[in-house]
LUMGUMAR-683035 format. One record per residue: residue number from 1; residue in one letter; x, y negated, z of N, C-alpha, C in turn. Coordinates in steps of 0.2 Angstrom, whole numbers, plus 2048, in hexadecimal, padded with zeros to 3 digits. Layout:
N
R   i aa n_u n_v n_w ca_u ca_v ca_w c_u c_v c_w
R NUM  A   X   Y   Z    X    Y    Z   X   Y   Z
...
//
This chain:
230
R   i aa n_u n_v n_w ca_u ca_v ca_w c_u c_v c_w
R   1  X 804 806 801  7FE  7FE  7FE 804 7FB 800
R   2  X 803 7F6 7FA  807  7EE  7FB 806 7EB 801
R   3  X 80A 7E7 803  808  7E3  809 807 7DD 805
R   4  X 7FF 7D9 80A  7FB  7D6  807 7FE 7CF 808
R   5  X 7FB 7CB 801  7FD  7C4  802 7FC 7C0 80A
R   6  X 7FD 7BB 809  7FF  7B7  811 7FA 7B3 80D
R   7  X 7F4 7B2 814  7F0  7AE  813 7EE 7A9 818
R   8  X 7F1 7A1 819  7F3  79D  820 7EC 79D 81F
R   9  X 7EB 79A 827  7E6  798  829 7E2 792 827
R  10  X 7DB 791 827  7DB  788  825 7D7 787 828
R  11  X 7DB 780 82A  7D5  77C  82F 7D2 775 82D
R  12  X 7CC 773 82F  7C9  76E  82C 7CE 769 82B
R  13  X 7CD 762 826  7CE  75E  827 7D1 758 82E
R  14  X 7CE 757 832  7CD  756  837 7D3 759 83B
R  15  X 7D4 75E 83C  7D8  760  840 7DE 763 83C
R  16  X 7DF 762 838  7E6  764  834 7E9 75C 835
R  17  X 7E4 758 833  7EA  751  836 7EA 74E 83B
R  18  X 7E7 753 840  7E9  753  84A 7F0 757 849
R  19  X 7F1 75C 844  7F6  760  846 7FF 75E 844
R  20  X 804 760 846  809  75D  844 80C 764 83C
R  21  X 808 76B 83F  80A  76E  839 803 775 839
R  22  X 801 776 836  7FB  77B  836 7FF 783 834
R  23  X 804 783 833  807  78A  833 806 78D 837
R  24  X 806 794 83A  805  798  83E 809 79E 83E
R  25  X 80F 79D 841  814  7A7  840 812 7AB 846
R  26  X 80D 7B1 846  80B  7B5  84A 810 7BA 84C
R  27  X 812 7B9 852  816  7C1  853 811 7C8 85A
R  28  X 810 7CC 856  80F  7D1  85A 814 7D6 85C
R  29  X 817 7D5 864  81B  7D8  864 81A 7DF 86A
R  30  X 81C 7E4 867  819  7E9  867 81F 7EB 86D
R  31  X 81F 7EF 875  822  7F3  876 824 7FA 878
R  32  X 829 7FE 873  82A  806  875 824 809 879
R  33  X 823 80F 87A  81F  813  87D 825 819 883
R  34  X 823 81B 888  829  81B  88C 82D 822 888
R  35  X 836 821 88B  83A  825  888 83E 82C 88F
R  36  X 83E 830 888  841  837  88B 846 832 893
R  37  X 842 838 899  847  837  89D 843 82F 8A3
R  38  X 83B 82F 89D  83A  827  8A3 836 82A 8A9
R  39  X 837 82E 8AC  835  831  8B4 83B 82F 8B6
R  40  X 842 82A 8B5  846  82B  8B9 84B 824 8B7
R  41  X 84A 820 8BC  84B  819  8BC 851 818 8BA
R  42  X 852 819 8B3  859  816  8B0 85B 80E 8AD
R  43  X 860 80D 8AE  863  807  8A7 864 809 8A3
R  44  X 85F 806 89D  860  809  899 863 804 893
R  45  X 863 800 893  864  7F9  88E 867 7FC 887
R  46  X 86D 7FE 883  86C  800  87E 86E 807 87D
R  47  X 86D 80A 883  86A  814  880 866 814 87B
R  48  X 869 819 875  864  81B  870 860 820 875
R  49  X 85D 81F 879  859  828  87A 851 827 876
R  50  X 850 82B 876  848  82C  872 842 82A 876
R  51  X 83C 82B 873  838  82B  877 837 833 87A
R  52  X 833 832 87E  82F  837  880 82A 83B 87F
R  53  X 826 840 881  821  843  87C 81B 83E 87D
R  54  X 81B 83C 884  815  837  884 818 831 882
R  55  X 81D 830 882  820  828  87D 81E 826 876
R  56  X 81F 82F 872  81A  830  86D 814 82E 86C
R  57  X 80F 831 871  809  830  86F 806 829 872
R  58  X 80C 828 875  80B  820  876 80A 81A 871
R  59  X 80E 81F 86F  810  818  867 80C 81A 861
R  60  X 809 821 862  805  823  85B 7FF 81F 85C
R  61  X 7FC 81F 862  7F5  81C  865 7F6 813 865
R  62  X 7FD 810 864  7FD  80A  863 7FD 808 85D
R  63  X 800 80C 85A  800  80D  851 7FA 80D 850
R  64  X 7F5 812 853  7EF  80F  84F 7E9 80B 852
R  65  X 7EC 808 859  7E8  800  85A 7E9 7FB 854
R  66  X 7F2 7FB 854  7F4  7F7  84F 7F3 7F5 847
R  67  X 7F0 7FB 845  7EF  7FB  83F 7E6 7FD 83D
R  68  X 7E5 7FE 844  7DC  7FD  843 7D8 7F6 847
R  69  X 7DC 7F1 84B  7DC  7EE  84F 7DF 7E6 84E
R  70  X 7E4 7E6 84C  7E8  7E0  849 7E6 7DD 843
R  71  X 7E6 7D8 842  7E8  7D8  839 7EE 7D9 835
R  72  X 7ED 7DA 82F  7F1  7DE  82B 7FA 7D9 82A
R  73  X 801 7DA 82E  804  7D6  82D 808 7D9 827
R  74  X 80D 7D2 826  810  7D1  821 817 7D6 823
R  75  X 81B 7D6 828  821  7DE  828 823 7DE 82E
R  76  X 825 7E4 831  826  7E8  835 82D 7E6 837
R  77  X 82F 7E1 83F  836  7E3  840 837 7E6 844
R  78  X 83D 7E8 847  83F  7ED  84C 845 7ED 84E
R  79  X 846 7F0 855  84D  7EF  858 850 7F6 853
R  80  X 855 7F7 854  857  7FC  84F 85B 804 855
R  81  X 856 804 85C  857  80A  861 853 80F 860
R  82  X 854 814 860  84E  818  85F 84A 818 862
R  83  X 84B 816 867  843  815  86A 83D 811 868
R  84  X 83E 80B 864  83B  808  860 83A 80B 85A
R  85  X 83F 80E 855  83E  80F  84F 839 812 84D
R  86  X 836 816 853  831  81C  850 828 817 84F
R  87  X 82A 814 854  821  810  854 822 80B 84D
R  88  X 828 807 84B  82A  804  848 827 807 840
R  89  X 82A 80E 83F  82B  810  838 825 814 838
R  90  X 820 817 83E  81A  818  83E 815 812 839
R  91  X 814 80C 83B  812  808  83A 815 806 832
R  92  X 81B 805 831  81D  804  82B 819 808 826
R  93  X 819 810 827  816  814  823 80F 814 823
R  94  X 80D 811 827  802  814  827 803 80C 824
R  95  X 806 807 823  804  7FF  821 808 7FE 81A
R  96  X 80B 802 816  80E  801  811 813 7FC 811
R  97  X 817 7FB 817  81A  7F6  818 825 7F6 819
R  98  X 826 7F4 816  82D  7F5  81A 82D 7F1 822
R  99  X 832 7F6 824  837  7F6  82B 83E 7F3 82B
R 100  X 83F 7ED 82D  844  7EA  82E 847 7EB 835
R 101  X 84E 7EE 835  850  7F0  83A 854 7EC 83E
R 102  X 857 7E8 844  858  7E2  845 85D 7E6 84C
R 103  X 863 7E4 84E  865  7E8  854 867 7E1 858
R 104  X 863 7DC 856  864  7D6  85A 85D 7D5 85D
R 105  X 857 7DA 85D  853  7DD  861 854 7E2 866
R 106  X 85A 7E4 867  85A  7EA  86C 85A 7E6 875
R 107  X 858 7E9 878  859  7E9  87F 860 7E5 880
R 108  X 860 7E2 889  866  7DF  88A 86A 7E5 88A
R 109  X 872 7E4 88B  875  7E9  88A 878 7E9 892
R 110  X 878 7EF 894  87B  7EF  89C 880 7F3 89C
R 111  X 885 7F3 89A  88D  7F4  89B 88D 7FD 89E
R 112  X 891 7FC 8A3  890  802  8A4 88D 806 8AB
R 113  X 887 801 8AC  880  803  8AF 87D 807 8AA
R 114  X 87D 807 8A5  878  80B  8A0 879 812 8A1
R 115  X 875 816 8A0  872  81E  8A3 874 820 8AA
R 116  X 875 819 8AD  875  81C  8B7 86D 81B 8B9
R 117  X 86D 81E 8BE  867  81D  8C1 864 815 8C5
R 118  X 863 815 8C7  864  80E  8C9 863 80E 8D1
R 119  X 862 815 8D4  862  816  8DE 86A 819 8DA
R 120  X 86D 81A 8D6  873  81C  8D7 877 818 8D8
R 121  X 875 811 8D3  87A  80A  8D1 876 805 8D9
R 122  X 872 808 8DC  870  803  8E1 873 806 8E8
R 123  X 878 80C 8E8  87C  811  8EE 882 80E 8EC
R 124  X 884 80E 8E4  88B  80D  8E3 88D 807 8E2
R 125  X 88A 802 8E0  88B  7FA  8E3 886 7F7 8E4
R 126  X 884 7F4 8E9  87C  7F2  8EC 87F 7EA 8EB
R 127  X 886 7E7 8EC  887  7E0  8E9 885 7DE 8E1
R 128  X 887 7E3 8DE  886  7E1  8D5 87D 7E3 8D6
R 129  X 87A 7E8 8D6  875  7E7  8D5 871 7E1 8D9
R 130  X 872 7DE 8DF  86D  7DA  8E2 870 7D3 8DD
R 131  X 875 7D4 8DC  876  7CE  8D8 874 7CE 8D1
R 132  X 873 7D1 8CF  86E  7D0  8C8 869 7CD 8C9
R 133  X 865 7D4 8CD  85D  7D2  8D0 85F 7CA 8D3
R 134  X 862 7C9 8D7  863  7C1  8D8 863 7BB 8D3
R 135  X 867 7BC 8CE  869  7B6  8C8 869 7BB 8C1
R 136  X 862 7C1 8C1  864  7C2  8BC 865 7C1 8B4
R 137  X 863 7B9 8B3  864  7B6  8AD 86C 7B6 8AD
R 138  X 870 7B4 8B2  878  7B2  8B1 87D 7B9 8B3
R 139  X 879 7BD 8B7  87C  7C4  8B8 880 7C8 8B4
R 140  X 884 7CC 8B1  887  7CF  8AE 887 7D6 8B1
R 141  X 880 7DA 8AE  880  7E2  8B0 887 7E8 8AE
R 142  X 889 7EB 8B4  88E  7EF  8B1 894 7EC 8AA
R 143  X 895 7E4 8AC  89A  7E4  8A8 895 7E3 89F
R 144  X 891 7E2 89E  88C  7DF  897 88C 7DA 897
R 145  X 884 7D7 895  880  7D5  893 87C 7D0 898
R 146  X 87D 7C9 898  87A  7C8  89E 872 7C7 898
R 147  X 86E 7C4 89C  866  7C4  89B 867 7BB 896
R 148  X 86C 7B7 899  86D  7B1  895 86D 7B4 88F
R 149  X 872 7B8 88D  877  7BA  886 873 7BD 883
R 150  X 86E 7C0 885  86A  7C5  880 865 7BF 87F
R 151  X 863 7BC 883  85F  7B5  880 861 7B3 879
R 152  X 869 7B1 87B  86B  7AC  875 86B 7B1 86E
R 153  X 86B 7B8 86F  86B  7BB  86B 863 7BE 869
R 154  X 861 7BC 86A  859  7BE  869 85A 7B8 864
R 155  X 859 7B1 867  856  7AD  864 859 7A9 860
R 156  X 85F 7AC 85E  864  7AB  859 861 7AF 852
R 157  X 860 7B5 854  85D  7B8  850 855 7B5 84D
R 158  X 850 7B5 853  84A  7AF  850 84B 7AA 84D
R 159  X 851 7A3 84C  852  79D  84B 854 7A2 842
R 160  X 858 7A7 843  85A  7A7  838 856 7A8 839
R 161  X 84F 7B1 83A  84C  7B2  837 845 7AE 836
R 162  X 844 7AA 839  83E  7A4  838 83B 7A2 832
R 163  X 841 79F 82F  840  79C  827 838 7A2 822
R 164  X 83C 7AA 825  83C  7AD  821 835 7AF 824
R 165  X 833 7B0 82B  82E  7B2  82D 828 7AD 82C
R 166  X 829 7A7 82D  824  79F  82C 81D 7A3 829
R 167  X 819 7A1 82F  811  7A0  82B 810 7A7 82C
R 168  X 813 7AD 82A  812  7B4  82B 80F 7B9 832
R 169  X 80E 7BE 830  80A  7C2  836 80F 7C8 838
R 170  X 814 7C9 83D  818  7CE  83E 817 7D2 843
R 171  X 818 7D8 845  818  7DE  847 81F 7DE 84B
R 172  X 822 7DF 84F  828  7DC  853 829 7E3 855
R 173  X 82B 7E7 856  82C  7EE  85E 833 7EE 860
R 174  X 832 7EF 868  83A  7EB  869 837 7EE 870
R 175  X 83B 7EB 875  83E  7ED  87C 83B 7E5 87D
R 176  X 83A 7E7 888  837  7E1  88B 839 7DC 88C
R 177  X 841 7DD 88C  846  7D8  88C 845 7D2 889
R 178  X 844 7D7 882  842  7D1  87A 83B 7CE 87A
R 179  X 837 7D1 87E  830  7CF  87E 832 7C9 881
R 180  X 833 7C9 88A  834  7C3  88E 838 7BE 888
R 181  X 83E 7BE 887  841  7B9  887 83C 7B6 87E
R 182  X 839 7B9 87C  835  7B7  874 82F 7B2 879
R 183  X 82B 7B4 87D  827  7B1  881 82A 7AB 885
R 184  X 82E 7AD 888  82F  7A5  88C 833 7A1 888
R 185  X 835 7A3 882  837  79C  87C 833 79B 879
R 186  X 82E 79E 877  829  79B  874 824 798 878
R 187  X 823 79B 87C  81E  795  882 822 790 885
R 188  X 829 78F 884  82A  78A  887 82F 78B 88E
R 189  X 831 791 88F  831  792  896 839 795 897
R 190  X 838 792 89D  842  795  8A0 842 79D 89F
R 191  X 847 79F 89D  84A  7A5  89C 849 7A8 8A4
R 192  X 84A 7A6 8AC  849  7A7  8AE 845 7A9 8B3
R 193  X 840 7A6 8B1  839  7A8  8B0 835 7AE 8AD
R 194  X 83B 7B2 8A9  839  7B9  8A5 835 7BD 8A9
R 195  X 839 7BF 8AE  834  7C5  8B3 831 7C5 8B3
R 196  X 82D 7BF 8B5  822  7BE  8B4 822 7C0 8AF
R 197  X 824 7C3 8A8  820  7C7  8A3 820 7CE 8A5
R 198  X 81C 7D2 8A6  81F  7D9  8A6 819 7DF 8A0
R 199  X 81B 7DE 899  816  7E2  896 818 7E9 898
R 200  X 813 7ED 898  816  7F5  899 81A 7F9 892
R 201  X 818 7FE 892  819  801  88E 816 802 887
R 202  X 816 802 883  813  805  87D 80F 7FE 87E
R 203  X 80E 7F9 87B  80B  7F2  87E 808 7EF 879
R 204  X 804 7E9 879  805  7E3  873 803 7DF 875
R 205  X 809 7D8 874  80A  7D2  877 80A 7CD 872
R 206  X 804 7C9 86F  802  7C3  86A 807 7BF 86A
R 207  X 809 7B9 868  809  7B2  868 80A 7B0 860
R 208  X 809 7A9 861  807  7A6  85C 80C 7A1 85D
R 209  X 80E 7A0 855  815  79A  856 815 794 850
R 210  X 813 78E 851  814  789  84D 816 781 84F
R 211  X 818 77E 84C  81C  779  84D 81B 775 855
R 212  X 814 776 855  811  770  85A 813 775 862
R 213  X 816 77D 85F  818  784  865 815 787 867
R 214  X 816 78D 86D  814  794  86C 80C 791 871
R 215  X 809 79B 86F  806  79B  873 804 7A2 871
R 216  X 803 7A4 878  800  7AC  878 7FC 7AF 87B
R 217  X 7F8 7B3 877  7F3  7B4  877 7F0 7B9 87A
R 218  X 7F4 7C0 87A  7F5  7C7  87E 7FA 7C8 881
R 219  X 7FC 7CA 886  801  7CB  88B 800 7D4 88C
R 220  X 805 7D7 88A  806  7DE  88D 800 7E3 88D
R 221  X 7FA 7E1 888  7F4  7E3  886 7F6 7EB 884
R 222  X 7F2 7EF 886  7F0  7F8  887 7EA 7FB 884
R 223  X 7E4 7F5 880  7E0  7F8  87D 7DF 800 87D
R 224  X 7E3 800 879  7E2  808  876 7E2 80E 87A
R 225  X 7E2 80D 883  7E4  812  888 7DD 812 88A
R 226  X 7D7 80A 889  7D3  80B  88A 7D4 804 891
R 227  X 7DA 804 893  7D7  7FF  899 7E0 7FD 897
R 228  X 7E1 7F5 89C  7E7  7F2  89A 7EB 7F3 8A0
R 229  X 7EA 7F9 8A4  7EF  7FA  8AC 7F5 7FB 8A8
R 230  X 7F9 7F8 8AA  803  7FA  8AA 803 800 8AC
//
């Protein structure tokens, strides 16, 4: 199925005259499903773990929801990690759209902490874990990437991609950290407020972006479960 042509929303003349721009870019941010070993509190970051059986079922249900309930998108963007590619490729196949993989949409890199259980880290490096939660924006977990550095990475990608995305509607399959960065940035919130946003596994968050700023219409929706509980 070929991609549908973009049909920009039209406004009445009075509304158009009051707006700096009537071009809106819509992002449907989809968090991946549960990962193998998800019953253990692992520090994952860039680990390329696949989805669990439960996560695969969640992803199929979320894809059903996106195809049946969301307006037809212009494209699918995804992190290049296995836990996001499964959903992205399913959506691309069903919608007949190309899937563009971007390593810039990976989760925060957690350095030497990756693959370790949080209970082990709490026992072995209580000061480091405490410092991470006390100042997660600037702390460097396991010698890896600070949250602020991840934010710079994600926002550099967004600024570079915006000319191609502007005025369109895109499914973005990614990770909770990336969703938090994009939500904070497009809504004008400081990144140190990011942990206040907690979309669950296999959830849908919708953002609209225009010259006047951003608006969030949905955060962490899990309508395909029959409940939005996390």
